[in-house]
N, C-alpha and C positions, 0 to 999 in steps of 0.2 A: 785117330782124332788128335789134333794138336792139344797140348795141355792148356788148361785154363790159366790165365794170369791170376795173381793173388786177388781174391774178391771176398766179399762178405754180403750176406743177406740181412737187410734191416727192415723193420716194420714201420710203416707210415711215411718215413722219409723226412727230408729237410728242404730248405729253399733251393739248394743246388741241385738236388735230385729231381725235384718237381720241374725246375727249369730245363733240365736235360730231357725229361719226359715231354714237355711242351714243344721243345725244338724238334724232337724226332717225330712227333705227331704231325707238325706242320711240314717237315721235310718229306714225309711220306704222303702228303696231300690227302689226309684223312678228313674228308669234309662232311661225313654223315653226321657227326657232332659239330655244331657251330663253335665259334671261338669263345663263347661264354662258358663252355665246358672247361676250357683251359683256365679261365679266370676263376670259376666257382668250385671246381672239383676239390682242390686242395683244402678248401675251407668248409665244405659241407660236413655236418656231424655224422652223416651216414657213410662217408668215404672210408674205405680200408685199402691198404696197399702193402705189397712186398716189393722192395727195391733191391737191386744188386748194385753195389758200388765197388770201385777199385780201392783196395786198402791203402794204396800209395798216396792218393790225393783226394779220395772221396768222390771221384767223378762218376757220372751215371753210366751204367752198363745195361740196364734193362729193368722192367717192372711188370707186375700184374696189379691192376687197379680195379676195384669193384665197389659197389654200394649196397648196403644191407638195409632193407625196409620191407614192410608188408610180407614178411615170411619168405622173402627171396633175397638172393645175392646176385646182382647183375654185373657181370664182368665187362667193363667198357674197354679195357686196354690190356693187351698181353703183347709186349714188344721187347725186342732185344736190339741193342746197338749193333749196327752193321759189322763192326769189328769182332763181335762175339757170336755171330750167326754160325750155327753148325758146330759149336764147341761145347754143347751140353748144358749151357746155363739155363735156357728156357725151361726144361723139365724140372730143374731144381727149384726155380721160382714158383712154378705151377704147383708142385707138390707142397711147398710151404704155404701157398695161398689156400689150397684145399684143406690143409690141416687146421687152418685158422677159421675157415668158414663153418658156422654151426651145422651139424649133421642134419638137423631137421628141416633146414630151409631148402627151397628149390633154387638151383643155380642156373642162370641163363647167360647167354652171350649172343652177339651178332657176328657171324663169321664172314670173312671175305670168301668169294667163290672157291679159291684154290685150297682153302683149309676146311671146307665143310665136311668132307669125308673123314678127315683126321679127327675133328672134334666129335662128330657123330659116332665114331667107332670107340671113342675113349670115355668121356665123361658127360657129354650132352647129346644124347641120341634123338631127342624128340623135337621134330620140326614144328615151328609155330607160324612163321611168316617169311616173306621175301620182300626186300626193299629194292626198288628200281629208281634210277636217277636220270632226270632230264636236265641238261645244261642249256639254258636259253639265253639268247641276247635280249637286251631290253625290247627291241622291236618284236622279237618272237613272243616274249612274255605279254606284251601289250596286245598282240594279235590274238593270243589265247583268251585274254580277258574280254576282248571286243566281240567275240563270237556269240555271246548271249547278252540279253538285256540286263542292265543294272537293277539291283533291288530298290524298293521304295524306302527301305529303312535308312536311318542316319548313321553315317560312319564317323566315329570319334576317335581321336588319338588317345591311347591308354593313359598317357601322362596328364591328360586333361579331364579324366574321369573324376567324379565325386567319390567320396568315401563309400557311399551306398552303391554306386555303380561298380567300384572296385570289388566290393564284397560279392556283388552279383557276378562279376567275371570269375572269381574264385569258385563260386557255386556252380557256374556253367561248366567250368573245367572239370569239377568233380562229377557233374551229371554225365559228362561225356566219358571220362576216364574211369570213373568209379573209384578214384583214389584221391586222398587229400594231398595235393601237391602245392599247397599255399606257400610253404616256406621256400621251395624252389622258385615259384613264380615271382614272389616278392624280390628275391635276389636277381632273377633273370631280367626283369624289367627295369632294374636299377643299373644294369650294365650299359655303358655308353655305346656299345656296338649293336644295340637292339632298338628296333622301331616296332611299335605295336599299335594296333587299331582294334576297335570293337564296334559291334552293331547295336543300335538301340531301336527297339520297336516303338510303336505309337504311344505306348505308356511309359517310355523311358527305361524299359527293362533290357538287360543284356540278352541279345539274340545270337551272339557269335563273337569270336575274337580270333585274331591272327597276328603273326609276328614275322619279322625277317631279321637276320643277324649276319654280321660279317663272319666269314669262315676262311681258314688258311691265312697265308701272309697277306698283309694289307695291299701290297702292290699287285697281287693276283686279281683283285677286284671281284671276289666271289662273295655272293650273298645267298644264304640258305633260308628258304621259306619254311616256316613251321613254328608252332603248330598253326593249322587252319581248321578250326572247329566251327561248324555251321549247320543249319537245318536244310539248306538247299544249295545247289551249285551256283545259283544267281547270287545268293548271299556270300558264298565263298569268294567268287570272282570280284564282287564289289569291294571286298576287303583287300584282296590281293592287288588290285589295280593301284591304289594309292601307295602301297608298299613298293611296287615297281617304280613309281615316280620318285619315291624317296631314294632308292638305289641309284636311279639315273641322275638325281641331283648331286650325288656324291661323285659319280663318274659315269659319263655316257657309255663307257666300255664295260659296264657292269655285266657280270655273268650271273644269271639267276638260276639257282639249283632248286628244282622241283622234284621231291622224292616221294613217290607213291608207294603205298604198302598194300601187299596182296590181301584180298578179302575186304577191302574198304571201299566205300563209295567214291573216294578220291581216285582209286585205281581205275574204276569204271568210267567216271565222268571226265576227270582232268586229262587222262590219257587220250580220250577221244578228241580232245581239243588241241592236241599237240602233234604237229606234223613231222615227227621224227621218232626214231626208235630209242628206247631208254637203254642205259647201261645197268646190268645186274650188279648191284652194289654189295648186297649182303643177305644172309639168311639167319633168322633168329632160331636158336636151338636152346633146349632146356634139359636139365638133368632128369627130371620126371615129367609126366604129362602135365601140361599147362594150358588152362583155358583163359585167354585174355578177356578182361572185363570191359574193354573199351567198346563204346557204341560205334560200330563200324559204319552205320548210316549217317553219322555226324562227323566222322573223321575224314576230312579231305586231304590233309597232310598231317602226319603224326609229328609230335614234338621231337621224338627221337633224341632225347637229351640224356647223356650219361648220368646226370644227377638224380633222375627219377624216371624210371621206365613208364611209358604210357602205352606203347603198342609194339 
């Protein structure tokens, strides 16, 4: 093994290190988390990190980034700069991270297919779910939405909701996820790269909500749907349709990423409406047995946001 260059491990990081992390995430085309994660993660109070930096100039060499809340620590990123791959840096960062994570919390992560066996054999042996990805053109996404009748409920843009409706959206999210994600959602919907809609029933109450966000480099024209929480597939598609129109208004070449999660109604219903095979994107593993609290019959597309685990 070639010797490591002079480096040091630092906790939490600085602007230069976070910028190096963001660039590597985009370079690797990691689209399971949308671009709001890159914007929000460095600022969230739950975020923890171990960075490796070159002692000569402080440049980014790698990191482990996780978020601690609800008696769990969810590792969103474990990455090493290409120049350092195979030189032993990754395990050193990993060991430092696990030394900092409280022993009593359950540790989770979402592994790419090639790393599942390694993670399962080491620190996170318990399988929770699998994430599949469909990449659709605007035409394909519209065809998916057109296969079922639209709902009779009213679709409203999130930014036009009243204070009472916004509180209803937060309550709806907690009803589905069984988690208080209000801080994340407030930050999420303030991001310029997010478009959100919600459904109002005949009494003006929130009956579902959905969002789409840019992911990857802007020139790649990729948009990730999620979350989509609703009580029926018709409700879900009625919210997805205007989000597709929003993406198309930005660029007609938009690529719409639909990520379905195993065990959810979205996996069963949305997959049946898409005429192509998905790509296996990742598998969620935990350190100890973990029972997810999400209502799988209302989760059409999970949020899958590194800032606060939902499924």
